[in-house]
KOLPADREN-818033 format. One record per residue (C-alpha): residue in one letter; z, y, x; residue number from 1. Coordinates in steps of 0.2 Angstrom, whole numbers, padded with zeros to 4 digits. Layout:
BEGIN
A, Z, Y, X, NUM
...
This chain:
BEGIN
X, 0021, -0167, -0015, 1
X, 0004, -0159, -0016, 2
X, -0008, -0154, -0002, 3
X, -0010, -0136, -0001, 4
X, -0023, -0126, 0009, 5
X, -0020, -0108, 0011, 6
X, -0034, -0097, 0017, 7
X, -0028, -0081, 0025, 8
X, -0014, -0077, 0037, 9
X, -0008, -0060, 0031, 10
X, 0008, -0056, 0022, 11
X, 0001, -0064, 0006, 12
X, -0004, -0080, 0015, 13
X, 0011, -0082, 0025, 14
X, 0023, -0079, 0010, 15
X, 0013, -0092, 0000, 16
X, 0015, -0105, 0015, 17
X, 0033, -0101, 0015, 18
X, 0036, -0103, -0003, 19
X, 0025, -0119, -0004, 20
X, 0033, -0127, 0010, 21
X, 0050, -0123, 0003, 22
X, 0045, -0131, -0013, 23
X, 0041, -0147, -0003, 24
X, 0022, -0146, -0002, 25
X, 0011, -0151, 0013, 26
X, 0004, -0135, 0019, 27
X, -0010, -0130, 0030, 28
X, -0014, -0112, 0034, 29
X, -0032, -0107, 0040, 30
X, -0035, -0090, 0048, 31
X, -0047, -0086, 0063, 32
X, -0037, -0071, 0069, 33
X, -0027, -0073, 0085, 34
X, -0013, -0063, 0077, 35
X, -0005, -0069, 0061, 36
X, 0001, -0055, 0049, 37
X, -0015, -0047, 0044, 38
X, -0013, -0028, 0044, 39
X, 0006, -0029, 0049, 40
X, 0007, -0026, 0067, 41
X, 0021, -0019, 0077, 42
X, 0022, -0014, 0096, 43
X, 0035, -0004, 0106, 44
X, 0028, 0009, 0117, 45
X, 0038, 0020, 0128, 46
X, 0054, 0018, 0117, 47
X, 0044, 0020, 0101, 48
X, 0042, 0007, 0087, 49
X, 0023, 0009, 0083, 50
X, 0016, 0002, 0067, 51
X, -0002, -0001, 0065, 52
X, -0001, -0006, 0047, 53
X, 0013, -0002, 0034, 54
X, 0029, 0005, 0041, 55
X, 0040, 0000, 0026, 56
X, 0040, -0005, 0008, 57
X, 0046, 0002, -0008, 58
X, 0064, -0003, -0012, 59
X, 0062, -0002, -0030, 60
X, 0051, -0018, -0030, 61
X, 0063, -0032, -0027, 62
X, 0051, -0046, -0020, 63
X, 0051, -0040, -0002, 64
X, 0069, -0037, -0001, 65
X, 0073, -0054, -0008, 66
X, 0062, -0063, 0004, 67
X, 0070, -0053, 0019, 68
X, 0087, -0059, 0013, 69
X, 0081, -0077, 0011, 70
X, 0075, -0076, 0029, 71
X, 0091, -0070, 0036, 72
X, 0084, -0053, 0041, 73
X, 0096, -0042, 0030, 74
X, 0106, -0037, 0045, 75
X, 0090, -0028, 0052, 76
X, 0086, -0018, 0037, 77
X, 0085, 0000, 0039, 78
X, 0084, 0013, 0025, 79
X, 0074, 0029, 0025, 80
X, 0083, 0045, 0029, 81
X, 0081, 0052, 0011, 82
X, 0093, 0066, 0014, 83
X, 0080, 0073, 0026, 84
X, 0065, 0069, 0014, 85
X, 0053, 0083, 0011, 86
X, 0035, 0082, 0010, 87
X, 0023, 0096, 0014, 88
X, 0006, 0099, 0006, 89
X, -0008, 0109, 0014, 90
X, -0012, 0124, 0003, 91
X, -0024, 0138, 0009, 92
X, -0021, 0132, 0027, 93
X, -0002, 0132, 0026, 94
X, 0010, 0118, 0025, 95
X, 0020, 0121, 0009, 96
X, 0034, 0110, 0003, 97
X, 0033, 0100, -0012, 98
X, 0046, 0106, -0025, 99
X, 0062, 0096, -0027, 100
X, 0063, 0086, -0042, 101
X, 0045, 0079, -0042, 102
X, 0043, 0061, -0047, 103
X, 0025, 0059, -0039, 104
X, 0017, 0073, -0049, 105
X, 0029, 0074, -0063, 106
X, 0041, 0089, -0063, 107
X, 0059, 0085, -0068, 108
X, 0069, 0100, -0062, 109
X, 0065, 0118, -0069, 110
X, 0070, 0130, -0055, 111
X, 0061, 0121, -0041, 112
X, 0045, 0120, -0052, 113
X, 0046, 0138, -0057, 114
X, 0049, 0145, -0039, 115
X, 0037, 0134, -0029, 116
X, 0022, 0142, -0021, 117
X, 0012, 0126, -0022, 118
X, 0007, 0129, -0040, 119
X, 0001, 0144, -0050, 120
X, 0008, 0151, -0065, 121
X, -0005, 0143, -0077, 122
X, 0000, 0126, -0070, 123
X, 0018, 0129, -0072, 124
X, 0016, 0134, -0090, 125
X, 0005, 0119, -0094, 126
X, 0019, 0108, -0086, 127
X, 0032, 0117, -0098, 128
X, 0021, 0114, -0113, 129
X, 0018, 0096, -0108, 130
X, 0036, 0092, -0115, 131
X, 0029, 0095, -0132, 132
X, 0016, 0082, -0133, 133
X, 0016, 0069, -0146, 134
X, 0016, 0050, -0143, 135
X, -0001, 0041, -0141, 136
X, -0003, 0025, -0150, 137
X, -0016, 0016, -0140, 138
X, -0020, 0027, -0124, 139
X, -0037, 0021, -0116, 140
X, -0039, 0017, -0098, 141
X, -0046, 0032, -0088, 142
X, -0045, 0039, -0071, 143
X, -0029, 0046, -0063, 144
X, -0037, 0063, -0062, 145
X, -0042, 0064, -0080, 146
X, -0024, 0058, -0085, 147
X, -0015, 0071, -0074, 148
X, -0028, 0085, -0078, 149
X, -0024, 0081, -0097, 150
X, -0005, 0082, -0095, 151
X, -0003, 0095, -0081, 152
X, -0019, 0103, -0077, 153
X, -0033, 0103, -0063, 154
X, -0022, 0111, -0050, 155
X, -0009, 0097, -0052, 156
X, -0024, 0085, -0048, 157
X, -0030, 0094, -0033, 158
X, -0013, 0097, -0025, 159
X, -0002, 0083, -0031, 160
X, -0010, 0068, -0038, 161
X, -0025, 0067, -0026, 162
X, -0016, 0069, -0010, 163
X, -0002, 0058, -0015, 164
X, -0013, 0044, -0020, 165
X, -0025, 0046, -0006, 166
X, -0010, 0043, 0005, 167
X, -0006, 0027, -0004, 168
X, -0023, 0020, -0009, 169
X, -0035, 0029, 0003, 170
X, -0045, 0032, -0013, 171
X, -0050, 0046, -0025, 172
X, -0040, 0050, -0040, 173
X, -0056, 0053, -0050, 174
X, -0060, 0034, -0047, 175
X, -0043, 0026, -0048, 176
X, -0037, 0018, -0065, 177
X, -0021, 0026, -0072, 178
X, -0017, 0010, -0081, 179
X, -0017, 0000, -0065, 180
X, -0010, 0013, -0053, 181
X, 0003, 0022, -0064, 182
X, 0007, 0010, -0078, 183
X, 0024, 0017, -0081, 184
X, 0016, 0034, -0085, 185
X, 0004, 0027, -0097, 186
X, 0019, 0018, -0106, 187
X, 0028, 0035, -0106, 188
X, 0013, 0043, -0114, 189
X, 0013, 0029, -0127, 190
X, 0031, 0030, -0131, 191
X, 0035, 0049, -0129, 192
X, 0019, 0058, -0128, 193
X, 0026, 0068, -0113, 194
X, 0027, 0059, -0096, 195
X, 0040, 0072, -0091, 196
X, 0051, 0067, -0105, 197
X, 0048, 0048, -0101, 198
X, 0053, 0051, -0083, 199
X, 0069, 0060, -0088, 200
X, 0074, 0047, -0101, 201
X, 0071, 0033, -0088, 202
X, 0082, 0043, -0076, 203
X, 0096, 0046, -0089, 204
X, 0097, 0027, -0093, 205
X, 0098, 0022, -0075, 206
X, 0114, 0016, -0067, 207
X, 0126, 0030, -0061, 208
X, 0130, 0031, -0042, 209
X, 0121, 0036, -0027, 210
X, 0102, 0034, -0028, 211
X, 0095, 0019, -0018, 212
X, 0084, 0022, -0003, 213
X, 0066, 0026, -0007, 214
X, 0059, 0015, 0007, 215
X, 0066, 0000, 0017, 216
X, 0060, -0007, 0034, 217
X, 0066, -0017, 0048, 218
X, 0073, -0011, 0065, 219
X, 0061, -0020, 0075, 220
X, 0046, -0016, 0064, 221
X, 0038, -0024, 0049, 222
X, 0031, -0038, 0061, 223
X, 0049, -0045, 0061, 224
X, 0045, -0051, 0043, 225
X, 0028, -0059, 0047, 226
X, 0035, -0067, 0063, 227
X, 0050, -0074, 0053, 228
X, 0038, -0081, 0040, 229
X, 0026, -0088, 0054, 230
X, 0041, -0098, 0061, 231
X, 0042, -0108, 0045, 232
X, 0023, -0114, 0046, 233
X, 0021, -0132, 0048, 234
X, 0002, -0132, 0052, 235
X, -0009, -0118, 0057, 236
X, -0028, -0120, 0060, 237
X, -0036, -0105, 0069, 238
X, -0053, -0106, 0060, 239
X, -0064, -0096, 0049, 240
X, -0067, -0105, 0032, 241
X, -0085, -0105, 0026, 242
X, -0084, -0112, 0008, 243
X, -0073, -0120, -0005, 244
X, -0081, -0135, -0014, 245
X, -0075, -0144, -0030, 246
X, -0063, -0156, -0027, 247
X, -0056, -0146, -0018, 248
X, -0064, -0147, 0000, 249
X, -0062, -0133, 0012, 250
X, -0075, -0131, 0025, 251
X, -0072, -0123, 0042, 252
X, -0080, -0124, 0059, 253
X, -0090, -0140, 0055, 254
X, -0074, -0148, 0048, 255
X, -0066, -0149, 0031, 256
X, -0050, -0152, 0023, 257
X, -0046, -0160, 0006, 258
X, -0033, -0151, -0005, 259
X, -0025, -0153, -0021, 260
X, -0022, -0134, -0022, 261
X, -0031, -0120, -0013, 262
X, -0023, -0102, -0011, 263
X, -0036, -0089, -0006, 264
X, -0025, -0075, 0001, 265
X, -0040, -0065, 0008, 266
X, -0048, -0049, 0003, 267
X, -0057, -0051, -0014, 268
X, -0074, -0049, -0006, 269
X, -0070, -0064, 0006, 270
X, -0064, -0074, -0008, 271
X, -0081, -0071, -0017, 272
X, -0091, -0077, -0002, 273
X, -0080, -0093, -0002, 274
X, -0082, -0097, -0020, 275
X, -0100, -0092, -0023, 276
X, -0106, -0110, -0024, 277
X, -0091, -0115, -0034, 278
X, -0091, -0102, -0048, 279
X, -0104, -0088, -0046, 280
X, -0097, -0078, -0061, 281
X, -0079, -0078, -0053, 282
X, -0087, -0073, -0036, 283
X, -0096, -0058, -0045, 284
X, -0080, -0053, -0052, 285
X, -0071, -0053, -0036, 286
X, -0085, -0045, -0027, 287
X, -0084, -0031, -0039, 288
X, -0067, -0025, -0033, 289
X, -0070, -0011, -0021, 290
X, -0062, -0008, -0004, 291
X, -0059, 0007, 0007, 292
X, -0056, 0008, 0026, 293
X, -0043, 0018, 0035, 294
X, -0039, 0024, 0053, 295
X, -0021, 0027, 0060, 296
X, -0017, 0036, 0076, 297
X, 0001, 0035, 0083, 298
X, 0004, 0049, 0095, 299
X, 0020, 0050, 0106, 300
X, 0026, 0066, 0114, 301
X, 0040, 0072, 0125, 302
X, 0053, 0080, 0113, 303
X, 0055, 0095, 0124, 304
X, 0037, 0100, 0120, 305
X, 0042, 0104, 0102, 306
X, 0048, 0122, 0100, 307
X, 0056, 0118, 0083, 308
X, 0062, 0101, 0076, 309
X, 0050, 0093, 0063, 310
X, 0057, 0094, 0046, 311
X, 0054, 0082, 0032, 312
X, 0044, 0066, 0032, 313
X, 0027, 0074, 0035, 314
X, 0013, 0082, 0026, 315
X, -0002, 0077, 0015, 316
X, -0019, 0086, 0015, 317
X, -0028, 0087, -0001, 318
X, -0047, 0084, -0002, 319
X, -0050, 0102, -0006, 320
X, -0042, 0107, 0011, 321
X, -0047, 0092, 0021, 322
X, -0056, 0091, 0037, 323
X, -0052, 0074, 0045, 324
X, -0033, 0071, 0042, 325
X, -0027, 0064, 0025, 326
X, -0008, 0064, 0030, 327
X, 0004, 0064, 0045, 328
X, 0021, 0055, 0046, 329
X, 0035, 0062, 0056, 330
X, 0041, 0044, 0061, 331
X, 0058, 0049, 0069, 332
X, 0063, 0059, 0053, 333
X, 0058, 0046, 0041, 334
X, 0067, 0031, 0048, 335
X, 0081, 0029, 0061, 336
X, 0079, 0017, 0076, 337
X, 0061, 0022, 0077, 338
X, 0060, 0033, 0093, 339
X, 0070, 0036, 0109, 340
X, 0080, 0052, 0109, 341
X, 0068, 0061, 0120, 342
X, 0053, 0056, 0111, 343
X, 0043, 0062, 0095, 344
X, 0031, 0050, 0086, 345
X, 0018, 0056, 0074, 346
X, 0008, 0045, 0064, 347
X, -0009, 0052, 0058, 348
X, -0020, 0045, 0044, 349
X, -0038, 0047, 0043, 350
X, -0046, 0041, 0026, 351
X, -0062, 0033, 0031, 352
X, -0067, 0027, 0014, 353
X, -0084, 0019, 0015, 354
X, -0089, 0029, 0030, 355
X, -0094, 0017, 0044, 356
X, -0099, 0031, 0055, 357
X, -0082, 0037, 0056, 358
X, -0075, 0020, 0059, 359
X, -0087, 0018, 0074, 360
X, -0082, 0034, 0083, 361
X, -0073, 0032, 0099, 362
X, -0054, 0033, 0101, 363
X, -0056, 0048, 0112, 364
X, -0067, 0057, 0099, 365
X, -0055, 0053, 0085, 366
X, -0040, 0058, 0095, 367
X, -0047, 0074, 0100, 368
X, -0051, 0080, 0083, 369
X, -0034, 0074, 0076, 370
X, -0025, 0084, 0090, 371
X, -0035, 0099, 0086, 372
X, -0030, 0098, 0068, 373
X, -0012, 0095, 0073, 374
X, -0013, 0111, 0084, 375
X, -0020, 0121, 0069, 376
X, -0007, 0115, 0057, 377
X, 0009, 0112, 0068, 378
X, 0005, 0123, 0083, 379
X, 0006, 0107, 0093, 380
X, -0003, 0110, 0110, 381
X, 0006, 0097, 0121, 382
X, -0004, 0082, 0128, 383
X, 0003, 0066, 0120, 384
X, 0011, 0053, 0132, 385
X, 0001, 0039, 0122, 386
X, -0011, 0037, 0108, 387
X, -0014, 0021, 0099, 388
X, -0029, 0020, 0087, 389
X, -0031, 0007, 0074, 390
X, -0045, 0004, 0062, 391
X, -0044, -0006, 0046, 392
X, -0061, -0009, 0039, 393
X, -0062, -0013, 0021, 394
X, -0043, -0016, 0020, 395
X, -0037, -0005, 0005, 396
X, -0042, -0012, -0012, 397
X, -0047, 0001, -0025, 398
X, -0040, -0001, -0043, 399
X, -0054, 0009, -0051, 400
X, -0055, 0012, -0070, 401
X, -0057, -0005, -0079, 402
X, -0047, -0014, -0065, 403
X, -0035, -0022, -0077, 404
X, -0049, -0029, -0088, 405
X, -0057, -0036, -0072, 406
X, -0041, -0045, -0067, 407
X, -0040, -0052, -0084, 408
X, -0057, -0059, -0083, 409
X, -0054, -0066, -0065, 410
X, -0038, -0076, -0072, 411
X, -0049, -0082, -0087, 412
X, -0061, -0090, -0074, 413
X, -0047, -0097, -0064, 414
X, -0040, -0106, -0079, 415
X, -0056, -0116, -0079, 416
X, -0052, -0121, -0061, 417
X, -0035, -0129, -0060, 418
X, -0029, -0130, -0042, 419
X, -0037, -0114, -0037, 420
X, -0026, -0099, -0034, 421
X, -0028, -0081, -0028, 422
X, -0015, -0070, -0019, 423
X, -0017, -0053, -0010, 424
X, -0017, -0034, -0013, 425
X, -0033, -0034, -0024, 426
X, -0024, -0039, -0041, 427
X, -0007, -0033, -0045, 428
X, -0002, -0020, -0032, 429
X, -0007, -0015, -0014, 430
X, 0011, -0014, -0006, 431
X, 0020, -0028, 0003, 432
X, 0031, -0032, -0011, 433
X, 0016, -0034, -0023, 434
X, 0008, -0046, -0010, 435
X, 0023, -0056, -0009, 436
X, 0024, -0057, -0028, 437
X, 0006, -0064, -0029, 438
X, 0011, -0077, -0017, 439
X, 0026, -0082, -0027, 440
X, 0015, -0083, -0043, 441
X, 0002, -0094, -0034, 442
X, 0016, -0106, -0029, 443
X, 0024, -0106, -0046, 444
X, 0007, -0110, -0054, 445
X, 0005, -0125, -0042, 446
X, 0023, -0131, -0047, 447
X, 0019, -0129, -0065, 448
X, 0002, -0139, -0063, 449
X, 0011, -0153, -0053, 450
X, 0024, -0155, -0067, 451
X, 0010, -0158, -0079, 452
X, 0002, -0172, -0069, 453
């Protein structure tokens, strides 16, 4: 049995502690925050389930679902109302529905693509001719914007790729790496030339039957997952780690712990600070991973104040049309069990990026501007019953061009430091399933090293 110290109490650290404890290791988790779970926080306000962080996870990635089943929470799983799924894009000041059949920005149905008002004729023609592209033997890493512009045109970047990825990464399609963010599309380009043909081929080879839900969540909110994981912890120390020394010795609040293995389940920039004295080159690589900030506002209303029902899952605002909002989710439409029958819950997103001044604005100032945008876009003039504002400073890792190579270099440095492991959203994916996967890989590496001793 090894002594494992885990730094960070978000979903990555909690998952690592769970898997390491299950494997028989002696675990200590260190985190200074009064609330375990990191950005995953849920509260119930006036009959509404309000998420401060992620409200769900992608069903296609199996790691979160497997963990939920293992924890005995499967009975509380809820599926997104995909029969109501429609997303709107702001175009020339009006909310226009995305055409049916789109897989992200890839068209897979002819009639909706031809008739949509979201895209112009030249873009539709480019999408048609994209089917004729030849395979690319060794496609280079480039930005998502360059990749989509090459395949589908500039308008597809502005009104499909950019708003979709801004909603996921809080970043800019001109900076994000297509190899790291859309690896399947790069593989389709390599194999088929045409990304559309690749998507169609993948769908034709899929199992028949009703399609699975796009998103999954838990009835009581995502905090059900982190709370269940926290219940399996054997030792938690509420302390801020200052450095990690060879050996390994983890220092915190004037104390230290010896460990056979250390898992840093923190943002990459925090891991860089902790490892600066241990491996400066590794620290530089970690510090090179950029992060953006975000702000969410949950606004609850009387249902009777809405003249018409909210249709679809919500809307996205492209950069070329943006004032403050990047997106808004109609929570009660997206998921069941989220709002009381007489309530409507809107979740508004503001992409702060690296704008500290925006983060420092007061709740009232932010809420006032967001409400003005909702009035302009939805005709919503009612005063909300409640408003919850949450700021997430430097929480969203940015997979910029060259990210895959940087991660390879990080792992090469880690190979020289057996017993040191990384987990979190900075490496293999930013979603909840991806974070859980990094925790699994870290514990698997511990077990593999222990077998060699």
